[in-house]
Gaussian input, Z-matrix of N, CA and C with variables (Angstrom, degrees):
# hf/3-21g

backbone

0 1
 N
 C     1     B1
 C     2     B2     1     A1
 N     3     B3     2     A2     1     D1
 C     4     B4     3     A3     2     D2
 C     5     B5     4     A4     3     D3
 N     6     B6     5     A5     4     D4
 C     7     B7     6     A6     5     D5
 C     8     B8     7     A7     6     D6
 N     9     B9     8     A8     7     D7
 C    10    B10     9     A9     8     D8
 C    11    B11    10    A10     9     D9
 N    12    B12    11    A11    10    D10
 C    13    B13    12    A12    11    D11
 C    14    B14    13    A13    12    D12
 N    15    B15    14    A14    13    D13
 C    16    B16    15    A15    14    D14
 C    17    B17    16    A16    15    D15
 N    18    B18    17    A17    16    D16
 C    19    B19    18    A18    17    D17
 C    20    B20    19    A19    18    D18
 N    21    B21    20    A20    19    D19
 C    22    B22    21    A21    20    D20
 C    23    B23    22    A22    21    D21
 N    24    B24    23    A23    22    D22
 C    25    B25    24    A24    23    D23
 C    26    B26    25    A25    24    D24
 N    27    B27    26    A26    25    D25
 C    28    B28    27    A27    26    D26
 C    29    B29    28    A28    27    D27
 N    30    B30    29    A29    28    D28
 C    31    B31    30    A30    29    D29
 C    32    B32    31    A31    30    D30
 N    33    B33    32    A32    31    D31
 C    34    B34    33    A33    32    D32
 C    35    B35    34    A34    33    D33
 N    36    B36    35    A35    34    D34
 C    37    B37    36    A36    35    D35
 C    38    B38    37    A37    36    D36
 N    39    B39    38    A38    37    D37
 C    40    B40    39    A39    38    D38
 C    41    B41    40    A40    39    D39
 N    42    B42    41    A41    40    D40
 C    43    B43    42    A42    41    D41
 C    44    B44    43    A43    42    D42
 N    45    B45    44    A44    43    D43
 C    46    B46    45    A45    44    D44
 C    47    B47    46    A46    45    D45
 N    48    B48    47    A47    46    D46
 C    49    B49    48    A48    47    D47
 C    50    B50    49    A49    48    D48
 N    51    B51    50    A50    49    D49
 C    52    B52    51    A51    50    D50
 C    53    B53    52    A52    51    D51
 N    54    B54    53    A53    52    D52
 C    55    B55    54    A54    53    D53
 C    56    B56    55    A55    54    D54
 N    57    B57    56    A56    55    D55
 C    58    B58    57    A57    56    D56
 C    59    B59    58    A58    57    D57
 N    60    B60    59    A59    58    D58
 C    61    B61    60    A60    59    D59
 C    62    B62    61    A61    60    D60
 N    63    B63    62    A62    61    D61
 C    64    B64    63    A63    62    D62
 C    65    B65    64    A64    63    D63
 N    66    B66    65    A65    64    D64
 C    67    B67    66    A66    65    D65
 C    68    B68    67    A67    66    D66
 N    69    B69    68    A68    67    D67
 C    70    B70    69    A69    68    D68
 C    71    B71    70    A70    69    D69
 N    72    B72    71    A71    70    D70
 C    73    B73    72    A72    71    D71
 C    74    B74    73    A73    72    D72
 N    75    B75    74    A74    73    D73
 C    76    B76    75    A75    74    D74
 C    77    B77    76    A76    75    D75
 N    78    B78    77    A77    76    D76
 C    79    B79    78    A78    77    D77
 C    80    B80    79    A79    78    D78
 N    81    B81    80    A80    79    D79
 C    82    B82    81    A81    80    D80
 C    83    B83    82    A82    81    D81
 N    84    B84    83    A83    82    D82
 C    85    B85    84    A84    83    D83
 C    86    B86    85    A85    84    D84
 N    87    B87    86    A86    85    D85
 C    88    B88    87    A87    86    D86
 C    89    B89    88    A88    87    D87
 N    90    B90    89    A89    88    D88
 C    91    B91    90    A90    89    D89
 C    92    B92    91    A91    90    D90
 N    93    B93    92    A92    91    D91
 C    94    B94    93    A93    92    D92
 C    95    B95    94    A94    93    D93
 N    96    B96    95    A95    94    D94
 C    97    B97    96    A96    95    D95
 C    98    B98    97    A97    96    D96
 N    99    B99    98    A98    97    D97
 C   100   B100    99    A99    98    D98
 C   101   B101   100   A100    99    D99
 N   102   B102   101   A101   100   D100
 C   103   B103   102   A102   101   D101
 C   104   B104   103   A103   102   D102
 N   105   B105   104   A104   103   D103
 C   106   B106   105   A105   104   D104
 C   107   B107   106   A106   105   D105
 N   108   B108   107   A107   106   D106
 C   109   B109   108   A108   107   D107
 C   110   B110   109   A109   108   D108
 N   111   B111   110   A110   109   D109
 C   112   B112   111   A111   110   D110
 C   113   B113   112   A112   111   D111
 N   114   B114   113   A113   112   D112
 C   115   B115   114   A114   113   D113
 C   116   B116   115   A115   114   D114
 N   117   B117   116   A116   115   D115
 C   118   B118   117   A117   116   D116
 C   119   B119   118   A118   117   D117
 N   120   B120   119   A119   118   D118
 C   121   B121   120   A120   119   D119
 C   122   B122   121   A121   120   D120
 N   123   B123   122   A122   121   D121
 C   124   B124   123   A123   122   D122
 C   125   B125   124   A124   123   D123
 N   126   B126   125   A125   124   D124
 C   127   B127   126   A126   125   D125
 C   128   B128   127   A127   126   D126
 N   129   B129   128   A128   127   D127
 C   130   B130   129   A129   128   D128
 C   131   B131   130   A130   129   D129
 N   132   B132   131   A131   130   D130
 C   133   B133   132   A132   131   D131
 C   134   B134   133   A133   132   D132
 N   135   B135   134   A134   133   D133
 C   136   B136   135   A135   134   D134
 C   137   B137   136   A136   135   D135
 N   138   B138   137   A137   136   D136
 C   139   B139   138   A138   137   D137
 C   140   B140   139   A139   138   D138
 N   141   B141   140   A140   139   D139
 C   142   B142   141   A141   140   D140
 C   143   B143   142   A142   141   D141
 N   144   B144   143   A143   142   D142
 C   145   B145   144   A144   143   D143
 C   146   B146   145   A145   144   D144
 N   147   B147   146   A146   145   D145
 C   148   B148   147   A147   146   D146
 C   149   B149   148   A148   147   D147
 N   150   B150   149   A149   148   D148
 C   151   B151   150   A150   149   D149
 C   152   B152   151   A151   150   D150
 N   153   B153   152   A152   151   D151
 C   154   B154   153   A153   152   D152
 C   155   B155   154   A154   153   D153
 N   156   B156   155   A155   154   D154
 C   157   B157   156   A156   155   D155
 C   158   B158   157   A157   156   D156
 N   159   B159   158   A158   157   D157
 C   160   B160   159   A159   158   D158
 C   161   B161   160   A160   159   D159
 N   162   B162   161   A161   160   D160
 C   163   B163   162   A162   161   D161
 C   164   B164   163   A163   162   D162
 N   165   B165   164   A164   163   D163
 C   166   B166   165   A165   164   D164
 C   167   B167   166   A166   165   D165
 N   168   B168   167   A167   166   D166
 C   169   B169   168   A168   167   D167
 C   170   B170   169   A169   168   D168
 N   171   B171   170   A170   169   D169
 C   172   B172   171   A171   170   D170
 C   173   B173   172   A172   171   D171
 N   174   B174   173   A173   172   D172
 C   175   B175   174   A174   173   D173
 C   176   B176   175   A175   174   D174
 N   177   B177   176   A176   175   D175
 C   178   B178   177   A177   176   D176
 C   179   B179   178   A178   177   D177
 N   180   B180   179   A179   178   D178
 C   181   B181   180   A180   179   D179
 C   182   B182   181   A181   180   D180
 N   183   B183   182   A182   181   D181
 C   184   B184   183   A183   182   D182
 C   185   B185   184   A184   183   D183
 N   186   B186   185   A185   184   D184
 C   187   B187   186   A186   185   D185
 C   188   B188   187   A187   186   D186
 N   189   B189   188   A188   187   D187
 C   190   B190   189   A189   188   D188
 C   191   B191   190   A190   189   D189
 N   192   B192   191   A191   190   D190
 C   193   B193   192   A192   191   D191
 C   194   B194   193   A193   192   D192
 N   195   B195   194   A194   193   D193
 C   196   B196   195   A195   194   D194
 C   197   B197   196   A196   195   D195
 N   198   B198   197   A197   196   D196
 C   199   B199   198   A198   197   D197
 C   200   B200   199   A199   198   D198
 N   201   B201   200   A200   199   D199
 C   202   B202   201   A201   200   D200
 C   203   B203   202   A202   201   D201
 N   204   B204   203   A203   202   D202
 C   205   B205   204   A204   203   D203
 C   206   B206   205   A205   204   D204
 N   207   B207   206   A206   205   D205
 C   208   B208   207   A207   206   D206
 C   209   B209   208   A208   207   D207
 N   210   B210   209   A209   208   D208
 C   211   B211   210   A210   209   D209
 C   212   B212   211   A211   210   D210
 N   213   B213   212   A212   211   D211
 C   214   B214   213   A213   212   D212
 C   215   B215   214   A214   213   D213
 N   216   B216   215   A215   214   D214
 C   217   B217   216   A216   215   D215
 C   218   B218   217   A217   216   D216
 N   219   B219   218   A218   217   D217
 C   220   B220   219   A219   218   D218
 C   221   B221   220   A220   219   D219
 N   222   B222   221   A221   220   D220
 C   223   B223   222   A222   221   D221
 C   224   B224   223   A223   222   D222
 N   225   B225   224   A224   223   D223
 C   226   B226   225   A225   224   D224
 C   227   B227   226   A226   225   D225
 N   228   B228   227   A227   226   D226
 C   229   B229   228   A228   227   D227
 C   230   B230   229   A229   228   D228
 N   231   B231   230   A230   229   D229
 C   232   B232   231   A231   230   D230
 C   233   B233   232   A232   231   D231
 N   234   B234   233   A233   232   D232
 C   235   B235   234   A234   233   D233
 C   236   B236   235   A235   234   D234
 N   237   B237   236   A236   235   D235
 C   238   B238   237   A237   236   D236
 C   239   B239   238   A238   237   D237
 N   240   B240   239   A239   238   D238
 C   241   B241   240   A240   239   D239
 C   242   B242   241   A241   240   D240
 N   243   B243   242   A242   241   D241
 C   244   B244   243   A243   242   D242
 C   245   B245   244   A244   243   D243
 N   246   B246   245   A245   244   D244
 C   247   B247   246   A246   245   D245
 C   248   B248   247   A247   246   D246
 N   249   B249   248   A248   247   D247
 C   250   B250   249   A249   248   D248
 C   251   B251   250   A250   249   D249
 N   252   B252   251   A251   250   D250
 C   253   B253   252   A252   251   D251
 C   254   B254   253   A253   252   D252
 N   255   B255   254   A254   253   D253
 C   256   B256   255   A255   254   D254
 C   257   B257   256   A256   255   D255
 N   258   B258   257   A257   256   D256
 C   259   B259   258   A258   257   D257
 C   260   B260   259   A259   258   D258
 N   261   B261   260   A260   259   D259
 C   262   B262   261   A261   260   D260
 C   263   B263   262   A262   261   D261
 N   264   B264   263   A263   262   D262
 C   265   B265   264   A264   263   D263
 C   266   B266   265   A265   264   D264
 N   267   B267   266   A266   265   D265
 C   268   B268   267   A267   266   D266
 C   269   B269   268   A268   267   D267
 N   270   B270   269   A269   268   D268
 C   271   B271   270   A270   269   D269
 C   272   B272   271   A271   270   D270
 N   273   B273   272   A272   271   D271
 C   274   B274   273   A273   272   D272
 C   275   B275   274   A274   273   D273
 N   276   B276   275   A275   274   D274
 C   277   B277   276   A276   275   D275
 C   278   B278   277   A277   276   D276
 N   279   B279   278   A278   277   D277
 C   280   B280   279   A279   278   D278
 C   281   B281   280   A280   279   D279
 N   282   B282   281   A281   280   D280
 C   283   B283   282   A282   281   D281
 C   284   B284   283   A283   282   D282
 N   285   B285   284   A284   283   D283
 C   286   B286   285   A285   284   D284
 C   287   B287   286   A286   285   D285
 N   288   B288   287   A287   286   D286
 C   289   B289   288   A288   287   D287
 C   290   B290   289   A289   288   D288
 N   291   B291   290   A290   289   D289
 C   292   B292   291   A291   290   D290
 C   293   B293   292   A292   291   D291
 N   294   B294   293   A293   292   D292
 C   295   B295   294   A294   293   D293
 C   296   B296   295   A295   294   D294
 N   297   B297   296   A296   295   D295
 C   298   B298   297   A297   296   D296
 C   299   B299   298   A298   297   D297
 N   300   B300   299   A299   298   D298
 C   301   B301   300   A300   299   D299
 C   302   B302   301   A301   300   D300
 N   303   B303   302   A302   301   D301
 C   304   B304   303   A303   302   D302
 C   305   B305   304   A304   303   D303
 N   306   B306   305   A305   304   D304
 C   307   B307   306   A306   305   D305
 C   308   B308   307   A307   306   D306

   B1=1.4540
   B2=1.5326
   B3=1.2891
   B4=1.4619
   B5=1.5278
   B6=1.3062
   B7=1.4629
   B8=1.5265
   B9=1.3157
   B10=1.4633
   B11=1.5286
   B12=1.3348
   B13=1.4604
   B14=1.5263
   B15=1.3346
   B16=1.4667
   B17=1.5230
   B18=1.3377
   B19=1.4627
   B20=1.5262
   B21=1.3175
   B22=1.4589
   B23=1.5249
   B24=1.3151
   B25=1.4688
   B26=1.5219
   B27=1.3336
   B28=1.4619
   B29=1.5284
   B30=1.3358
   B31=1.4658
   B32=1.5295
   B33=1.3369
   B34=1.4658
   B35=1.5209
   B36=1.3151
   B37=1.4648
   B38=1.5163
   B39=1.3268
   B40=1.4638
   B41=1.5210
   B42=1.3329
   B43=1.4683
   B44=1.5258
   B45=1.3376
   B46=1.4630
   B47=1.5243
   B48=1.3357
   B49=1.4544
   B50=1.5142
   B51=1.3323
   B52=1.4586
   B53=1.5178
   B54=1.3109
   B55=1.4648
   B56=1.5168
   B57=1.3275
   B58=1.4599
   B59=1.5179
   B60=1.3100
   B61=1.4573
   B62=1.5173
   B63=1.3370
   B64=1.4598
   B65=1.5247
   B66=1.3200
   B67=1.4672
   B68=1.5280
   B69=1.3318
   B70=1.4572
   B71=1.5118
   B72=1.3269
   B73=1.4626
   B74=1.5236
   B75=1.3284
   B76=1.4602
   B77=1.5217
   B78=1.3283
   B79=1.4630
   B80=1.5218
   B81=1.3170
   B82=1.4606
   B83=1.5233
   B84=1.3305
   B85=1.4659
   B86=1.5182
   B87=1.3258
   B88=1.4602
   B89=1.5275
   B90=1.3330
   B91=1.4601
   B92=1.5284
   B93=1.3191
   B94=1.4689
   B95=1.5291
   B96=1.3380
   B97=1.4685
   B98=1.5328
   B99=1.3491
   B100=1.4717
   B101=1.5330
   B102=1.3552
   B103=1.4527
   B104=1.5165
   B105=1.3277
   B106=1.4617
   B107=1.5320
   B108=1.3236
   B109=1.4623
   B110=1.5247
   B111=1.3335
   B112=1.4587
   B113=1.5213
   B114=1.3440
   B115=1.4601
   B116=1.5241
   B117=1.3364
   B118=1.4621
   B119=1.5235
   B120=1.3305
   B121=1.4606
   B122=1.5235
   B123=1.3194
   B124=1.4580
   B125=1.5097
   B126=1.3364
   B127=1.4571
   B128=1.5215
   B129=1.3154
   B130=1.4648
   B131=1.5224
   B132=1.3151
   B133=1.4621
   B134=1.5284
   B135=1.3163
   B136=1.4668
   B137=1.5237
   B138=1.3439
   B139=1.4633
   B140=1.5232
   B141=1.3362
   B142=1.4605
   B143=1.5299
   B144=1.3307
   B145=1.4603
   B146=1.5291
   B147=1.3329
   B148=1.4664
   B149=1.5345
   B150=1.3214
   B151=1.4669
   B152=1.5201
   B153=1.3424
   B154=1.4665
   B155=1.5267
   B156=1.3308
   B157=1.4660
   B158=1.5232
   B159=1.3231
   B160=1.4611
   B161=1.5148
   B162=1.3180
   B163=1.4600
   B164=1.5233
   B165=1.3403
   B166=1.4630
   B167=1.5235
   B168=1.3401
   B169=1.4676
   B170=1.5177
   B171=1.3215
   B172=1.4596
   B173=1.5133
   B174=1.3356
   B175=1.4660
   B176=1.5297
   B177=1.3304
   B178=1.4618
   B179=1.5245
   B180=1.3287
   B181=1.4589
   B182=1.5282
   B183=1.3360
   B184=1.4596
   B185=1.5244
   B186=1.3163
   B187=1.4585
   B188=1.5252
   B189=1.3379
   B190=1.4548
   B191=1.5308
   B192=1.3272
   B193=1.4622
   B194=1.5263
   B195=1.3368
   B196=1.4677
   B197=1.5271
   B198=1.3306
   B199=1.4700
   B200=1.5236
   B201=1.3282
   B202=1.4559
   B203=1.5195
   B204=1.3204
   B205=1.4663
   B206=1.5192
   B207=1.3311
   B208=1.4589
   B209=1.5245
   B210=1.3287
   B211=1.4641
   B212=1.5234
   B213=1.3313
   B214=1.4641
   B215=1.5221
   B216=1.3360
   B217=1.4688
   B218=1.5243
   B219=1.3369
   B220=1.4644
   B221=1.5285
   B222=1.3355
   B223=1.4545
   B224=1.5202
   B225=1.3393
   B226=1.4648
   B227=1.5315
   B228=1.3386
   B229=1.4657
   B230=1.5256
   B231=1.3507
   B232=1.4593
   B233=1.5350
   B234=1.3397
   B235=1.4581
   B236=1.5267
   B237=1.3369
   B238=1.4683
   B239=1.5223
   B240=1.3217
   B241=1.4562
   B242=1.5308
   B243=1.3205
   B244=1.4678
   B245=1.5208
   B246=1.3357
   B247=1.4654
   B248=1.5308
   B249=1.3299
   B250=1.4640
   B251=1.5222
   B252=1.3334
   B253=1.4573
   B254=1.5264
   B255=1.3333
   B256=1.4648
   B257=1.5211
   B258=1.3132
   B259=1.4692
   B260=1.5283
   B261=1.3167
   B262=1.4615
   B263=1.5282
   B264=1.3294
   B265=1.4557
   B266=1.5219
   B267=1.3384
   B268=1.4635
   B269=1.5267
   B270=1.3330
   B271=1.4684
   B272=1.5245
   B273=1.3311
   B274=1.4663
   B275=1.5191
   B276=1.3299
   B277=1.4611
   B278=1.5235
   B279=1.3329
   B280=1.4659
   B281=1.5205
   B282=1.3161
   B283=1.4551
   B284=1.5166
   B285=1.3291
   B286=1.4497
   B287=1.5248
   B288=1.3110
   B289=1.4690
   B290=1.5263
   B291=1.3317
   B292=1.4667
   B293=1.5188
   B294=1.3273
   B295=1.4548
   B296=1.5138
   B297=1.3328
   B298=1.4628
   B299=1.5225
   B300=1.3346
   B301=1.4574
   B302=1.5245
   B303=1.3331
   B304=1.4666
   B305=1.5206
   B306=1.3252
   B307=1.4765
   B308=1.5151
   A1=108.96
   A2=116.57
   A3=119.31
   A4=112.60
   A5=114.99
   A6=121.37
   A7=107.89
   A8=116.78
   A9=122.21
   A10=108.88
   A11=116.19
   A12=122.05
   A13=107.64
   A14=116.50
   A15=120.94
   A16=113.14
   A17=117.30
   A18=119.97
   A19=109.33
   A20=114.72
   A21=121.71
   A22=108.59
   A23=116.73
   A24=119.62
   A25=110.64
   A26=117.10
   A27=120.37
   A28=112.89
   A29=117.28
   A30=120.97
   A31=112.83
   A32=116.89
   A33=120.53
   A34=109.21
   A35=116.85
   A36=120.71
   A37=109.54
   A38=115.84
   A39=120.51
   A40=109.49
   A41=116.40
   A42=124.21
   A43=111.50
   A44=115.03
   A45=120.27
   A46=108.16
   A47=115.76
   A48=121.23
   A49=109.40
   A50=114.54
   A51=120.84
   A52=108.49
   A53=114.50
   A54=121.40
   A55=107.85
   A56=115.63
   A57=121.69
   A58=107.69
   A59=116.16
   A60=121.51
   A61=109.39
   A62=115.22
   A63=120.51
   A64=108.93
   A65=116.24
   A66=123.07
   A67=112.17
   A68=116.15
   A69=120.61
   A70=115.57
   A71=117.54
   A72=121.30
   A73=109.96
   A74=115.16
   A75=121.40
   A76=109.48
   A77=115.14
   A78=122.70
   A79=109.20
   A80=116.17
   A81=122.09
   A82=107.12
   A83=115.84
   A84=121.42
   A85=107.73
   A86=115.96
   A87=123.07
   A88=111.00
   A89=116.08
   A90=123.19
   A91=106.64
   A92=115.85
   A93=122.10
   A94=111.69
   A95=116.79
   A96=120.76
   A97=113.38
   A98=117.30
   A99=119.86
   A100=112.27
   A101=116.86
   A102=120.58
   A103=114.68
   A104=117.96
   A105=121.57
   A106=110.44
   A107=115.37
   A108=122.06
   A109=109.47
   A110=116.00
   A111=122.73
   A112=108.98
   A113=116.47
   A114=120.94
   A115=109.63
   A116=114.81
   A117=121.57
   A118=108.74
   A119=114.85
   A120=119.50
   A121=106.79
   A122=117.34
   A123=120.99
   A124=115.69
   A125=116.49
   A126=120.37
   A127=110.52
   A128=116.14
   A129=121.67
   A130=109.50
   A131=117.32
   A132=121.86
   A133=112.21
   A134=117.72
   A135=120.91
   A136=112.06
   A137=118.04
   A138=119.98
   A139=112.69
   A140=117.32
   A141=122.97
   A142=113.77
   A143=117.06
   A144=122.89
   A145=108.55
   A146=117.38
   A147=121.12
   A148=110.68
   A149=115.80
   A150=121.00
   A151=112.27
   A152=118.24
   A153=119.95
   A154=111.94
   A155=117.22
   A156=121.48
   A157=112.09
   A158=116.56
   A159=121.28
   A160=112.88
   A161=114.63
   A162=122.62
   A163=109.73
   A164=116.11
   A165=121.61
   A166=108.44
   A167=115.19
   A168=121.76
   A169=107.07
   A170=116.21
   A171=119.41
   A172=109.60
   A173=116.56
   A174=120.87
   A175=111.49
   A176=116.49
   A177=121.28
   A178=110.20
   A179=115.83
   A180=122.02
   A181=105.87
   A182=114.85
   A183=120.70
   A184=108.91
   A185=116.35
   A186=121.37
   A187=109.62
   A188=117.18
   A189=119.71
   A190=114.25
   A191=118.35
   A192=119.43
   A193=113.58
   A194=117.26
   A195=120.41
   A196=113.21
   A197=117.36
   A198=123.49
   A199=114.93
   A200=117.42
   A201=119.29
   A202=108.80
   A203=116.78
   A204=120.26
   A205=111.59
   A206=114.12
   A207=123.00
   A208=109.04
   A209=116.25
   A210=121.11
   A211=105.38
   A212=116.92
   A213=119.12
   A214=113.27
   A215=118.00
   A216=119.69
   A217=111.19
   A218=116.08
   A219=121.89
   A220=112.71
   A221=117.22
   A222=121.75
   A223=113.63
   A224=116.63
   A225=120.29
   A226=112.11
   A227=115.58
   A228=121.90
   A229=107.90
   A230=116.71
   A231=121.10
   A232=114.01
   A233=117.83
   A234=119.28
   A235=109.92
   A236=114.76
   A237=121.33
   A238=109.51
   A239=117.27
   A240=126.47
   A241=114.93
   A242=119.39
   A243=118.68
   A244=109.89
   A245=115.39
   A246=120.19
   A247=111.42
   A248=117.09
   A249=122.15
   A250=107.68
   A251=116.39
   A252=121.21
   A253=111.55
   A254=115.77
   A255=122.88
   A256=109.49
   A257=116.86
   A258=120.26
   A259=107.96
   A260=116.07
   A261=121.49
   A262=108.96
   A263=115.37
   A264=121.79
   A265=109.93
   A266=117.88
   A267=120.65
   A268=111.38
   A269=115.07
   A270=122.20
   A271=108.60
   A272=115.19
   A273=120.08
   A274=107.86
   A275=115.27
   A276=121.52
   A277=107.91
   A278=114.96
   A279=120.90
   A280=108.46
   A281=116.37
   A282=121.06
   A283=113.86
   A284=116.75
   A285=120.27
   A286=114.47
   A287=117.01
   A288=122.75
   A289=109.21
   A290=115.74
   A291=122.79
   A292=108.05
   A293=116.38
   A294=122.80
   A295=109.13
   A296=116.09
   A297=121.96
   A298=108.08
   A299=115.75
   A300=121.12
   A301=107.32
   A302=116.45
   A303=120.66
   A304=109.65
   A305=115.27
   A306=119.91
   A307=109.92
   D1=148.75
   D2=-179.40
   D3=-78.06
   D4=151.68
   D5=172.83
   D6=-84.44
   D7=132.00
   D8=-178.25
   D9=-109.07
   D10=130.08
   D11=176.92
   D12=-70.74
   D13=113.07
   D14=-173.60
   D15=-98.06
   D16=-41.11
   D17=-175.85
   D18=-172.42
   D19=176.31
   D20=173.76
   D21=-87.48
   D22=150.96
   D23=176.18
   D24=-61.46
   D25=-27.85
   D26=-178.93
   D27=-79.67
   D28=-6.05
   D29=178.88
   D30=-75.39
   D31=-16.47
   D32=-175.15
   D33=-124.65
   D34=117.73
   D35=175.38
   D36=-66.30
   D37=153.95
   D38=175.79
   D39=-59.17
   D40=141.01
   D41=-175.88
   D42=58.41
   D43=42.65
   D44=176.57
   D45=-144.41
   D46=-178.99
   D47=179.29
   D48=-147.81
   D49=164.24
   D50=171.68
   D51=-132.23
   D52=157.11
   D53=172.21
   D54=-86.68
   D55=139.59
   D56=176.81
   D57=-136.40
   D58=122.90
   D59=178.45
   D60=-105.17
   D61=134.19
   D62=-179.79
   D63=-150.86
   D64=131.35
   D65=175.33
   D66=51.68
   D67=41.74
   D68=176.67
   D69=78.65
   D70=6.83
   D71=179.09
   D72=-120.66
   D73=153.91
   D74=179.22
   D75=-107.57
   D76=133.57
   D77=179.13
   D78=-124.20
   D79=162.45
   D80=171.28
   D81=-122.12
   D82=133.21
   D83=177.93
   D84=-116.52
   D85=129.21
   D86=-172.07
   D87=-115.18
   D88=148.83
   D89=173.57
   D90=-115.59
   D91=105.51
   D92=-175.55
   D93=-72.69
   D94=158.95
   D95=179.09
   D96=-58.06
   D97=-26.87
   D98=-179.81
   D99=-85.67
   D100=3.75
   D101=178.02
   D102=95.40
   D103=-10.09
   D104=179.81
   D105=-76.21
   D106=159.77
   D107=177.99
   D108=-117.70
   D109=146.49
   D110=-178.27
   D111=-139.49
   D112=157.73
   D113=177.22
   D114=-136.31
   D115=139.73
   D116=175.86
   D117=-134.90
   D118=172.07
   D119=167.47
   D120=-56.44
   D121=148.65
   D122=-174.06
   D123=-90.28
   D124=-4.42
   D125=-177.52
   D126=-116.15
   D127=138.33
   D128=177.26
   D129=-60.73
   D130=141.56
   D131=-179.71
   D132=-76.09
   D133=-9.35
   D134=-178.81
   D135=-83.38
   D136=-57.10
   D137=-179.46
   D138=-136.16
   D139=25.57
   D140=172.99
   D141=57.99
   D142=37.32
   D143=176.29
   D144=-88.03
   D145=144.26
   D146=179.46
   D147=-66.20
   D148=123.52
   D149=-179.93
   D150=-73.09
   D151=-17.84
   D152=-179.02
   D153=-62.17
   D154=-18.69
   D155=176.92
   D156=-90.44
   D157=1.73
   D158=-177.52
   D159=-86.45
   D160=-178.93
   D161=-176.97
   D162=-107.64
   D163=127.97
   D164=175.02
   D165=-94.05
   D166=127.53
   D167=177.77
   D168=-130.61
   D169=102.94
   D170=-177.17
   D171=65.28
   D172=-113.80
   D173=179.64
   D174=-110.21
   D175=19.94
   D176=178.51
   D177=-111.86
   D178=144.85
   D179=168.91
   D180=-113.80
   D181=130.51
   D182=178.52
   D183=-105.95
   D184=125.22
   D185=179.35
   D186=-64.51
   D187=136.40
   D188=-176.58
   D189=-72.40
   D190=-15.44
   D191=-175.13
   D192=-87.17
   D193=-53.71
   D194=-175.84
   D195=-123.67
   D196=11.71
   D197=175.34
   D198=64.04
   D199=20.40
   D200=170.32
   D201=-65.61
   D202=152.63
   D203=-177.49
   D204=-127.15
   D205=147.12
   D206=174.33
   D207=-127.84
   D208=148.46
   D209=166.41
   D210=-83.98
   D211=110.42
   D212=-174.22
   D213=-70.63
   D214=-13.47
   D215=177.44
   D216=-72.36
   D217=-35.92
   D218=-174.85
   D219=-115.63
   D220=-17.25
   D221=-175.41
   D222=84.65
   D223=-1.70
   D224=-174.82
   D225=-64.18
   D226=130.48
   D227=174.46
   D228=-69.84
   D229=124.68
   D230=-171.71
   D231=-111.56
   D232=-24.50
   D233=-177.79
   D234=-148.20
   D235=134.55
   D236=177.88
   D237=-56.08
   D238=149.72
   D239=14.45
   D240=-87.91
   D241=-0.05
   D242=179.51
   D243=-73.75
   D244=135.00
   D245=178.50
   D246=-134.97
   D247=-7.76
   D248=176.42
   D249=-105.41
   D250=127.36
   D251=-178.44
   D252=-63.81
   D253=153.78
   D254=173.94
   D255=-80.94
   D256=144.12
   D257=172.78
   D258=-73.92
   D259=137.08
   D260=177.74
   D261=-113.13
   D262=160.09
   D263=-177.77
   D264=-133.85
   D265=143.09
   D266=177.80
   D267=-62.58
   D268=142.86
   D269=179.74
   D270=-130.64
   D271=143.02
   D272=169.94
   D273=-137.79
   D274=153.13
   D275=178.90
   D276=-118.09
   D277=127.17
   D278=177.72
   D279=-141.50
   D280=129.54
   D281=175.19
   D282=57.99
   D283=34.89
   D284=179.22
   D285=77.18
   D286=10.79
   D287=179.41
   D288=-114.90
   D289=146.59
   D290=176.47
   D291=-101.54
   D292=123.58
   D293=178.43
   D294=-112.36
   D295=138.38
   D296=179.69
   D297=-120.47
   D298=136.28
   D299=176.32
   D300=-96.13
   D301=108.33
   D302=-177.51
   D303=-106.56
   D304=142.70
   D305=-179.10
   D306=-88.55

């Protein structure tokens, strides 16, 4: 699959995320406290709410609707009511740009 140029590394503050839409799908791109970048599906698996409105705490994203949490590095559902993991996508950084490999 091709790598898609999603954003600049400077577009996302540390311990924050942005919404990125591509090919009719919504993604979330995160900037971890250690400087790494990650990408997941952009909608909560519980009630399809946009995660870009949620709160990033360390390596967790908290859904703004019911406060379910995911580890955005792995997609693992960490706190109810979410019980279905988030899909994650490979990310690479080159030349100050964040690239996401989408299927």
